N, CA, C and O atoms as a MOPAC input file, in Angstrom:
PM7 MOZYME 1SCF
protein

 N      7.02500 1     8.73800 1    -4.00600 1
 C      5.62500 1     8.69200 1    -4.32000 1
 C      4.86500 1     9.31100 1    -3.14200 1
 O      5.25900 1     9.17700 1    -1.98400 1
 N      3.80000 1     9.97100 1    -3.46400 1
 C      2.96100 1    10.57300 1    -2.43800 1
 C      2.01500 1     9.51900 1    -1.87100 1
 O      1.42800 1     8.73300 1    -2.61400 1
 N      1.87500 1     9.51100 1    -0.54400 1
 C      0.99000 1     8.55900 1     0.12400 1
 C     -0.12900 1     9.32500 1     0.81200 1
 O      0.11500 1    10.23300 1     1.60500 1
 N     -1.36200 1     8.94000 1     0.49300 1
 C     -2.54700 1     9.48300 1     1.15100 1
 C     -3.17700 1     8.34800 1     1.95500 1
 O     -2.82900 1     7.18100 1     1.77300 1
 N     -4.09700 1     8.69500 1     2.83700 1
 C     -4.74400 1     7.68500 1     3.67600 1
 C     -6.24700 1     7.82400 1     3.57500 1
 O     -6.77700 1     8.93100 1     3.48000 1
 N     -6.93400 1     6.68400 1     3.59500 1
 C     -8.39000 1     6.66400 1     3.46000 1
 C     -9.07300 1     7.33400 1     4.64400 1
 O    -10.13900 1     7.93100 1     4.49300 1
 N     -8.46000 1     7.23700 1     5.82600 1
 C     -9.06700 1     7.82300 1     7.01700 1
 C     -7.99700 1     8.51300 1     7.86200 1
 O     -6.82500 1     8.13900 1     7.81900 1
 N     -8.41100 1     9.52500 1     8.63000 1
 C     -7.46100 1    10.14800 1     9.56300 1
 C     -6.95600 1     9.14300 1    10.60800 1
 O     -5.80200 1     9.21200 1    11.03100 1
 N     -7.81100 1     8.22200 1    11.01600 1
 C     -7.40900 1     7.21200 1    12.00000 1
 C     -6.23300 1     6.38100 1    11.47900 1
 O     -5.26900 1     6.14000 1    12.20600 1
 N     -6.31300 1     5.94900 1    10.23200 1
 C     -5.23900 1     5.15600 1     9.63200 1
 C     -3.95700 1     5.97900 1     9.51000 1
 O     -2.86800 1     5.47900 1     9.79300 1
 N     -4.08400 1     7.22500 1     9.09300 1
 C     -2.91300 1     8.11800 1     8.99800 1
 C     -2.25500 1     8.27400 1    10.36700 1
 O     -1.03200 1     8.19700 1    10.48400 1
 N     -3.07100 1     8.49600 1    11.40600 1
 C     -2.53100 1     8.66800 1    12.75800 1
 C     -1.88400 1     7.38700 1    13.26800 1
 O     -0.86200 1     7.43800 1    13.95300 1
 N     -2.46800 1     6.24700 1    12.94100 1
 C     -1.92600 1     4.96000 1    13.37300 1
 C     -0.50900 1     4.76100 1    12.84700 1
 O      0.38500 1     4.40900 1    13.61700 1
 N     -0.28700 1     4.97600 1    11.56700 1
 C      1.04000 1     4.72500 1    10.98900 1
 C      2.01300 1     5.86700 1    11.23500 1
 O      3.21500 1     5.70600 1    11.02300 1
 N      1.52000 1     7.01200 1    11.67600 1
 C      2.38600 1     8.16000 1    11.94100 1
 C      3.05200 1     8.09600 1    13.30500 1
 O      4.04300 1     8.78700 1    13.54100 1
 N      2.52600 1     7.27900 1    14.20500 1
 C      3.07000 1     7.18800 1    15.56000 1
 C      3.53100 1     5.75500 1    15.79100 1
 O      2.71700 1     4.85100 1    15.97900 1
 N      4.84700 1     5.55900 1    15.77600 1
 C      5.39200 1     4.21000 1    15.88000 1
 C      4.96300 1     3.52700 1    17.17500 1
 O      4.73000 1     2.31800 1    17.18200 1
 N      4.85600 1     4.27100 1    18.26100 1
 C      4.45300 1     3.65900 1    19.52900 1
 C      3.04100 1     3.07200 1    19.44700 1
 O      2.78100 1     1.98600 1    19.96500 1
 N      2.14400 1     3.79600 1    18.79600 1
 C      0.77300 1     3.30800 1    18.62700 1
 C      0.76500 1     2.08400 1    17.71000 1
 O      0.08900 1     1.09300 1    17.98800 1
 N      1.51000 1     2.16300 1    16.63100 1
 C      1.61500 1     1.05500 1    15.68600 1
 C      2.19800 1    -0.18500 1    16.38200 1
 O      1.73700 1    -1.30400 1    16.15600 1
 N      3.19400 1     0.02300 1    17.21200 1
 C      3.84400 1    -1.05400 1    17.94200 1
 C      2.88500 1    -1.69900 1    18.94600 1
 O      2.87100 1    -2.92100 1    19.09500 1
 N      2.08600 1    -0.88100 1    19.63400 1
 C      1.11000 1    -1.43400 1    20.58700 1
 C      0.08200 1    -2.31500 1    19.88400 1
 O     -0.33800 1    -3.34100 1    20.41800 1
 N     -0.31500 1    -1.90700 1    18.68900 1
 C     -1.34700 1    -2.65400 1    17.97000 1
 C     -0.80700 1    -3.92200 1    17.32000 1
 O     -1.47800 1    -4.95400 1    17.34200 1
 N      0.40800 1    -3.86400 1    16.73400 1
 C      0.91500 1    -4.96800 1    15.93000 1
 C      2.17300 1    -5.64400 1    16.47200 1
 O      2.58300 1    -6.68000 1    15.94800 1
 N      2.78400 1    -5.08800 1    17.49300 1
 C      4.05200 1    -5.61700 1    17.98500 1
 C      5.21500 1    -4.94300 1    17.27400 1
 O      5.04800 1    -4.35400 1    16.20600 1
 N      6.39200 1    -5.03500 1    17.87500 1
 C      7.57200 1    -4.31500 1    17.38200 1
 C      7.96300 1    -4.72300 1    15.96200 1
 O      8.12000 1    -3.86600 1    15.09300 1
 N      8.12000 1    -6.02100 1    15.72500 1
 C      8.59200 1    -6.48200 1    14.41300 1
 C      7.61900 1    -6.14400 1    13.29600 1
 O      8.03500 1    -5.68700 1    12.23200 1
 N      6.35000 1    -6.35900 1    13.51900 1
 C      5.35600 1    -6.06900 1    12.48400 1
 C      5.25600 1    -4.57000 1    12.25400 1
 O      5.11200 1    -4.13000 1    11.11300 1
 N      5.32800 1    -3.78500 1    13.31100 1
 C      5.30400 1    -2.32300 1    13.16400 1
 C      6.49000 1    -1.86000 1    12.32000 1
 O      6.34600 1    -0.96700 1    11.48500 1
 N      7.64900 1    -2.45600 1    12.53400 1
 C      8.83500 1    -2.10700 1    11.72100 1
 C      8.62300 1    -2.47000 1    10.25100 1
 O      9.00900 1    -1.71500 1     9.35900 1
 N      8.01400 1    -3.61700 1    10.00600 1
 C      7.76600 1    -4.03700 1     8.62000 1
 C      6.76000 1    -3.10800 1     7.94200 1
 O      6.90400 1    -2.79000 1     6.76200 1
 N      5.75000 1    -2.67500 1     8.68000 1
 C      4.78200 1    -1.72600 1     8.12200 1
 C      5.49600 1    -0.43800 1     7.75200 1
 O      5.27300 1     0.11200 1     6.67400 1
 N      6.35100 1     0.04300 1     8.64100 1
 C      7.10700 1     1.25900 1     8.36500 1
 C      8.01300 1     1.08200 1     7.14500 1
 O      8.15700 1     2.00700 1     6.34600 1
 N      8.62700 1    -0.09900 1     6.99400 1
 C      9.49100 1    -0.35700 1     5.83000 1
 C      8.69900 1    -0.32900 1     4.53200 1
 O      9.16300 1     0.20700 1     3.52500 1
 N      7.50100 1    -0.91000 1     4.55500 1
 C      6.67100 1    -0.89300 1     3.33700 1
 C      6.27900 1     0.53900 1     2.98600 1
 O      6.29300 1     0.91500 1     1.81300 1
 N      5.93100 1     1.33600 1     3.98500 1
 C      5.59400 1     2.74300 1     3.72400 1
 C      6.81100 1     3.50200 1     3.22000 1
 O      6.68900 1     4.34600 1     2.33200 1
 N      7.98300 1     3.21400 1     3.77500 1
 C      9.22400 1     3.83900 1     3.29100 1
 C      9.49100 1     3.44100 1     1.84200 1
 O      9.91500 1     4.27100 1     1.03800 1
 N      9.24200 1     2.17100 1     1.50500 1
 C      9.41000 1     1.71300 1     0.11800 1
 C      8.49600 1     2.50600 1    -0.81300 1
 O      8.92000 1     2.93600 1    -1.88600 1
 N      7.26000 1     2.69800 1    -0.40800 1
 C      6.31000 1     3.46700 1    -1.22400 1
 C      6.77700 1     4.91000 1    -1.38800 1
 O      6.74400 1     5.45100 1    -2.49400 1
 N      7.20900 1     5.53200 1    -0.29800 1
 C      7.67300 1     6.92800 1    -0.36400 1
 C      8.88700 1     7.07400 1    -1.28100 1
 O      9.00800 1     8.06100 1    -2.00600 1
 N      9.77800 1     6.09500 1    -1.24600 1
 C     11.01800 1     6.17400 1    -2.03100 1
 C     10.79700 1     5.92100 1    -3.52100 1
 O     11.61200 1     6.32900 1    -4.34900 1
 N      9.71100 1     5.25700 1    -3.85800 1
 C      9.44100 1     4.92800 1    -5.26300 1
 C      8.96400 1     6.16200 1    -6.02500 1
 O      8.30000 1     7.03400 1    -5.46500 1
 N      9.30700 1     6.22000 1    -7.28700 1
 C      8.81500 1     7.26600 1    -8.17400 1
 C      7.40700 1     6.92900 1    -8.64600 1
 O      6.55100 1     7.80200 1    -8.78700 1
 N      7.19300 1     5.63400 1    -8.88700 1
 C      5.89700 1     5.13500 1    -9.34100 1
 C      5.74900 1     3.69200 1    -8.85800 1
 O      6.70700 1     3.10400 1    -8.35800 1
 N      4.56100 1     3.12600 1    -9.00400 1
 C      4.34000 1     1.75000 1    -8.55900 1
 C      5.23100 1     0.74800 1    -9.28000 1
 O      5.62100 1    -0.26800 1    -8.70400 1
 N      5.55100 1     1.02700 1   -10.52900 1
 C      6.39600 1     0.11000 1   -11.30800 1
 C      7.72700 1    -0.14500 1   -10.60000 1
 O      8.28800 1    -1.23400 1   -10.71800 1
 N      8.23700 1     0.84200 1    -9.86800 1
 C      9.50100 1     0.69000 1    -9.13400 1
 C      9.42100 1    -0.42400 1    -8.09600 1
 O     10.45000 1    -0.96500 1    -7.69200 1
 N      8.21800 1    -0.77300 1    -7.66200 1
 C      8.03200 1    -1.76700 1    -6.60200 1
 C      7.62700 1    -3.13400 1    -7.13300 1
 O      7.36500 1    -4.05600 1    -6.36100 1
 N      7.57600 1    -3.26000 1    -8.45000 1
 C      7.07800 1    -4.49200 1    -9.06800 1
 C      7.78000 1    -5.74200 1    -8.54600 1
 O      7.11200 1    -6.72100 1    -8.21300 1
 N      9.06200 1    -5.73300 1    -8.46800 1
 C      9.81600 1    -6.89700 1    -7.99500 1
 C     10.42700 1    -6.65900 1    -6.61600 1
 O     11.30600 1    -7.40600 1    -6.18600 1
 N      9.97100 1    -5.63700 1    -5.93500 1
 C     10.52200 1    -5.30700 1    -4.62900 1
 C      9.93400 1    -6.15000 1    -3.51200 1
 O      9.11200 1    -7.03400 1    -3.75400 1
 N     10.35800 1    -5.87200 1    -2.29500 1
 C      9.80700 1    -6.60900 1    -1.14900 1
 C      8.31700 1    -6.30100 1    -0.98700 1
 O      7.85300 1    -5.22200 1    -1.35500 1
 N      7.59900 1    -7.23300 1    -0.45000 1
 C      6.18400 1    -7.00900 1    -0.20100 1
 C      5.26100 1    -7.60400 1    -1.23800 1
 O      4.04300 1    -7.60100 1    -1.05700 1
 N      5.82100 1    -8.11900 1    -2.33000 1
 C      5.00800 1    -8.76100 1    -3.37400 1
 C      3.75900 1    -7.95000 1    -3.70600 1
 O      2.63600 1    -8.42900 1    -3.55100 1
 N      3.96300 1    -6.74500 1    -4.15200 1
 C      2.85400 1    -5.87700 1    -4.55200 1
 C      2.10900 1    -6.51300 1    -5.71600 1
 O      2.71900 1    -6.92300 1    -6.70300 1
 N      0.78100 1    -6.59600 1    -5.59600 1
 C     -0.01400 1    -7.20600 1    -6.66300 1
 C     -1.42100 1    -6.62900 1    -6.67600 1
 O     -1.92600 1    -6.14000 1    -5.66500 1
 N     -2.03900 1    -6.70000 1    -7.85000 1
 C     -3.41200 1    -6.22000 1    -8.00200 1
 C     -4.37500 1    -7.27200 1    -7.47200 1
 O     -4.15100 1    -8.47400 1    -7.61800 1
 N     -5.44200 1    -6.79900 1    -6.86000 1
 C     -6.47900 1    -7.69500 1    -6.36200 1
 C     -7.54600 1    -7.87600 1    -7.43300 1
 O     -7.61500 1    -7.10000 1    -8.38600 1
 N     -8.36000 1    -8.88100 1    -7.27900 1
 C     -9.36900 1    -9.20700 1    -8.28800 1
 C    -10.75400 1    -9.28600 1    -7.64900 1
 O    -10.91400 1    -9.10500 1    -6.44200 1
 N    -11.73700 1    -9.55700 1    -8.48200 1
 C    -13.10900 1    -9.70500 1    -8.00100 1
 C    -13.66800 1    -8.39300 1    -7.48500 1
 O    -13.54200 1    -7.35600 1    -8.13700 1
 N    -14.29200 1    -8.44100 1    -6.30300 1
 C    -14.88200 1    -7.22300 1    -5.74300 1
 C    -13.82900 1    -6.25500 1    -5.22600 1
 O    -14.17100 1    -5.15000 1    -4.80300 1
 N    -12.55200 1    -6.64200 1    -5.25000 1
 C    -11.45700 1    -5.76400 1    -4.83900 1
 C    -10.70400 1    -5.20000 1    -6.05300 1
 O     -9.63800 1    -4.60400 1    -5.90100 1
 N    -11.26300 1    -5.39000 1    -7.25800 1
 C    -10.61900 1    -4.89700 1    -8.48100 1
 C    -10.36900 1    -3.39900 1    -8.34800 1
 O    -11.23500 1    -2.65700 1    -7.88300 1
 N     -9.18000 1    -2.95800 1    -8.75800 1
 C     -8.78000 1    -1.55600 1    -8.63800 1
 C     -7.94200 1    -1.31300 1    -7.39600 1
 O     -7.36600 1    -0.23800 1    -7.22800 1
 N     -7.87300 1    -2.31100 1    -6.52600 1
 C     -7.05800 1    -2.21000 1    -5.32500 1
 C     -5.82200 1    -3.08700 1    -5.48200 1
 O     -5.79700 1    -4.02500 1    -6.27900 1
 N     -4.80600 1    -2.75800 1    -4.70700 1
 C     -3.57300 1    -3.53700 1    -4.70400 1
 C     -3.26700 1    -3.94000 1    -3.27600 1
 O     -3.75200 1    -3.32700 1    -2.32600 1
 N     -2.45400 1    -4.98000 1    -3.13400 1
 C     -2.03600 1    -5.42600 1    -1.81200 1
 C     -0.52300 1    -5.54700 1    -1.78400 1
 O      0.11200 1    -5.93000 1    -2.76600 1
 N      0.03300 1    -5.21000 1    -0.62900 1
 C      1.46800 1    -5.31700 1    -0.40200 1
 C      1.64100 1    -6.09900 1     0.89500 1
 O      1.21000 1    -5.64800 1     1.95700 1
 N      2.26300 1    -7.25500 1     0.81300 1
 C      2.42100 1    -8.11500 1     1.97700 1
 C      3.30500 1    -7.46000 1     3.02900 1
 O      4.28500 1    -6.78100 1     2.72000 1
 N      2.92600 1    -7.68800 1     4.27500 1
 C      3.72600 1    -7.20400 1     5.40400 1
 C      4.38300 1    -8.40900 1     6.07700 1
 O      5.60800 1    -8.53200 1     6.09700 1
 N      3.56200 1    -9.28300 1     6.62000 1
 C      4.04800 1   -10.50300 1     7.25100 1
 C      2.87300 1   -11.45200 1     7.44200 1
 O      1.75700 1   -11.01900 1     7.72900 1
 N      3.12700 1   -12.74300 1     7.28300 1
 C      2.05000 1   -13.71000 1     7.43500 1
 C      0.87700 1   -13.33800 1     6.54400 1
 O      1.05000 1   -13.16900 1     5.33700 1
 N     -0.30600 1   -13.20700 1     7.11600 1
 C     -1.49100 1   -12.82400 1     6.35700 1
 C     -1.77700 1   -11.33500 1     6.39900 1
 O     -2.80400 1   -10.89300 1     5.88600 1
 N     -0.89400 1   -10.55500 1     6.99900 1
 C     -1.11700 1    -9.11200 1     7.11900 1
 C     -0.63600 1    -8.40100 1     5.86000 1
 O      0.44300 1    -8.69500 1     5.34400 1
 N     -1.44500 1    -7.46200 1     5.37000 1
 C     -1.08000 1    -6.73400 1     4.15600 1
 C     -1.60200 1    -5.31300 1     4.20200 1
 O     -2.57800 1    -5.00300 1     4.88600 1
 N     -0.91100 1    -4.44400 1     3.44200 1
 C     -1.39200 1    -3.08400 1     3.18100 1
 C     -2.29000 1    -3.17300 1     1.95800 1
 O     -1.91600 1    -3.78100 1     0.95500 1
 N     -3.45100 1    -2.58100 1     2.03200 1
 C     -4.33800 1    -2.51400 1     0.87300 1
 C     -4.33300 1    -1.07200 1     0.41400 1
 O     -4.54600 1    -0.16000 1     1.21300 1
 N     -4.09200 1    -0.85900 1    -0.87600 1
 C     -3.98000 1     0.49300 1    -1.40100 1
 C     -4.62000 1     0.58600 1    -2.77000 1
 O     -4.99300 1    -0.41900 1    -3.37400 1
 N     -4.74000 1     1.81800 1    -3.24700 1
 C     -5.25900 1     2.07200 1    -4.58700 1
 C     -4.53900 1     3.28100 1    -5.15400 1
 O     -3.90300 1     4.03800 1    -4.42100 1
 N     -4.64100 1     3.45400 1    -6.44700 1
 C     -4.08500 1     4.64500 1    -7.07400 1
 C     -4.88000 1     5.85500 1    -6.60700 1
 O     -6.11100 1     5.83300 1    -6.59500 1
 N     -4.16500 1     6.91800 1    -6.22100 1
 C     -4.83300 1     8.16400 1    -5.84600 1
 C     -4.78700 1     9.15000 1    -7.00300 1
 O     -5.32300 1    10.25300 1    -6.89700 1
 N     -4.14800 1     8.76300 1    -8.11500 1
 C     -4.16200 1     9.60500 1    -9.31100 1
 C     -5.58900 1     9.62800 1    -9.85000 1
 O     -6.24500 1     8.58900 1    -9.91800 1
 N     -6.06000 1    10.78600 1   -10.22400 1
 C     -7.42100 1    10.91500 1   -10.76500 1
 C     -7.36400 1    11.37500 1   -12.20000 1
 O     -6.79200 1    12.42900 1   -12.47900 1
 N     -7.92900 1    10.63200 1   -13.11000 1
 C     -8.40500 1     9.25700 1   -12.95200 1
 C     -7.22500 1     8.29900 1   -12.85800 1
 O     -6.11600 1     8.64400 1   -13.26600 1
 N     -7.45000 1     7.09900 1   -12.32600 1
 C     -6.35200 1     6.12900 1   -12.26600 1
 C     -5.83700 1     5.84300 1   -13.67700 1
 O     -6.63300 1     5.57000 1   -14.57600 1
 N     -4.52300 1     5.90100 1   -13.88500 1
 C     -3.98100 1     5.65800 1   -15.23400 1
 C     -4.18700 1     4.21100 1   -15.66500 1
 O     -3.93000 1     3.27800 1   -14.90400 1
 N     -4.65100 1     4.04200 1   -16.88700 1
 C     -4.94800 1     2.70800 1   -17.43100 1
 C     -4.08900 1     2.43700 1   -18.66200 1
 O     -3.70800 1     3.35400 1   -19.39000 1
 N     -3.79900 1     1.17600 1   -18.87100 1
 C     -3.12800 1     0.74300 1   -20.09300 1
 C     -4.16600 1     0.68400 1   -21.20000 1
 O     -5.35800 1     0.55400 1   -20.92200 1
 N     -3.73600 1     0.77500 1   -22.44300 1
 C     -4.64400 1     0.68400 1   -23.57500 1
 C     -5.36300 1    -0.65600 1   -23.62000 1
 O     -6.51700 1    -0.73200 1   -24.04200 1
 N     -4.69300 1    -1.70100 1   -23.19100 1
 C     -5.28000 1    -3.03500 1   -23.20700 1
 C     -6.04800 1    -3.35000 1   -21.92400 1
 O     -6.52000 1    -4.47200 1   -21.74500 1
 N     -6.17400 1    -2.37700 1   -21.04200 1
 C     -6.87200 1    -2.56800 1   -19.77000 1
 C     -5.90600 1    -2.78800 1   -18.62200 1
 O     -4.74300 1    -3.13200 1   -18.83600 1
 N     -6.37400 1    -2.59400 1   -17.44300 1
 C     -5.53500 1    -2.75700 1   -16.26200 1
 C     -4.85400 1    -1.45800 1   -15.87600 1
 O     -4.77200 1    -0.52200 1   -16.67100 1
 N     -4.37700 1    -1.41500 1   -14.67300 1
 C     -3.71600 1    -0.23800 1   -14.12700 1
 C     -2.31800 1    -0.09100 1   -14.72200 1
 O     -1.56700 1    -1.06300 1   -14.79400 1
 N     -1.97000 1     1.11600 1   -15.14500 1
 C     -0.63000 1     1.40400 1   -15.67300 1
 C      0.26300 1     1.79200 1   -14.50000 1
 O      0.30800 1     2.95700 1   -14.10500 1
 N      0.96800 1     0.81900 1   -13.95100 1
 C      1.79200 1     1.02800 1   -12.75700 1
 C      2.85900 1     2.08800 1   -12.98100 1
 O      3.26600 1     2.75900 1   -12.03200 1
 N      3.31700 1     2.25200 1   -14.20600 1
 C      4.39400 1     3.21000 1   -14.48200 1
 C      3.92600 1     4.65900 1   -14.37100 1
 O      4.75100 1     5.57100 1   -14.31700 1
 N      2.61400 1     4.88000 1   -14.33700 1
 C      2.09200 1     6.25000 1   -14.23500 1
 C      1.37800 1     6.52100 1   -12.90900 1
 O      0.81600 1     7.60000 1   -12.72000 1
 N      1.39400 1     5.55700 1   -11.99800 1
 C      0.80200 1     5.77000 1   -10.67700 1
 C      1.86600 1     6.41400 1    -9.78500 1
 O      2.85400 1     5.77800 1    -9.41700 1
 N      1.64500 1     7.68200 1    -9.44600 1
 C      2.60700 1     8.43500 1    -8.63900 1
 C      2.05200 1     8.82900 1    -7.27800 1
 O      2.75100 1     9.43500 1    -6.46600 1
 N      0.79700 1     8.48400 1    -7.03200 1
 C      0.15100 1     8.73400 1    -5.74700 1
 C     -0.65800 1     7.49200 1    -5.38400 1
 O     -1.33900 1     6.91100 1    -6.22900 1
 N     -0.57300 1     7.09700 1    -4.12300 1
 C     -1.39300 1     5.97700 1    -3.66700 1
 C     -2.16400 1     6.38200 1    -2.41900 1
 O     -1.76200 1     7.27500 1    -1.67300 1
 N     -3.26100 1     5.71100 1    -2.22000 1
 C     -4.08100 1     5.90500 1    -1.01600 1
 C     -4.09900 1     4.57500 1    -0.27300 1
 O     -4.52800 1     3.55700 1    -0.81700 1
 N     -3.62700 1     4.58800 1     0.97900 1
 C     -3.67600 1     3.40000 1     1.81900 1
 C     -5.10400 1     3.26800 1     2.32800 1
 O     -5.63000 1     4.18000 1     2.96500 1
 N     -5.72100 1     2.14100 1     2.04900 1
 C     -7.10600 1     1.90700 1     2.44000 1
 C     -7.21800 1     1.17300 1     3.76600 1
 O     -8.14300 1     1.41900 1     4.54000 1
 N     -6.27000 1     0.26200 1     4.03200 1
 C     -6.38800 1    -0.56000 1     5.22100 1
 C     -5.11500 1    -1.33000 1     5.47100 1
 O     -4.29000 1    -1.50500 1     4.57300 1
 N     -4.96200 1    -1.78600 1     6.68600 1
 C     -3.97700 1    -2.79800 1     7.04600 1
 C     -4.83900 1    -3.95000 1     7.53600 1
 O     -5.53400 1    -3.83400 1     8.54600 1
 N     -4.78800 1    -5.06500 1     6.81200 1
 C     -5.72200 1    -6.14200 1     7.14000 1
 C     -5.06100 1    -7.50000 1     7.12800 1
 O     -4.03400 1    -7.71800 1     6.48400 1
 N     -5.67600 1    -8.40000 1     7.85400 1
 C     -5.27800 1    -9.79800 1     7.85100 1
 C     -6.27200 1   -10.52600 1     6.96700 1
 O     -7.45400 1   -10.60600 1     7.30000 1
 N     -5.81200 1   -11.05600 1     5.85100 1
 C     -6.74700 1   -11.67200 1     4.90800 1
 C     -7.02000 1   -13.13300 1     5.19600 1
 O     -7.73000 1   -13.78200 1     4.42800 1
 N     -6.48400 1   -13.66800 1     6.27200 1
 C     -6.79200 1   -15.05900 1     6.65200 1
 C     -8.06400 1   -15.13300 1     7.45100 1
 O     -8.47700 1   -16.22000 1     7.85500 1

């Protein structure tokens, strides 16, 4: 799957393991890299449905975004980068047709 980033800063952060490690520590930086590797290896979001990271859709004012757990309260927040985002006939995101994602943030939701 193709991965895009919401900001150049975020792209640069995850592209340099040393920088990522300084910000989050060695173990968390490795987990972030594993989640990104999982995304790259997937053909579509559906491939990650039962995978590590408990990928799930967010609700409320975060509707249209998804979260993938990293560790503790830390998560990757992403959205479909397919334009327009593929939808199911009954509503909701069609994970089987999402082939591009945009990483919006790495955040602690606690």
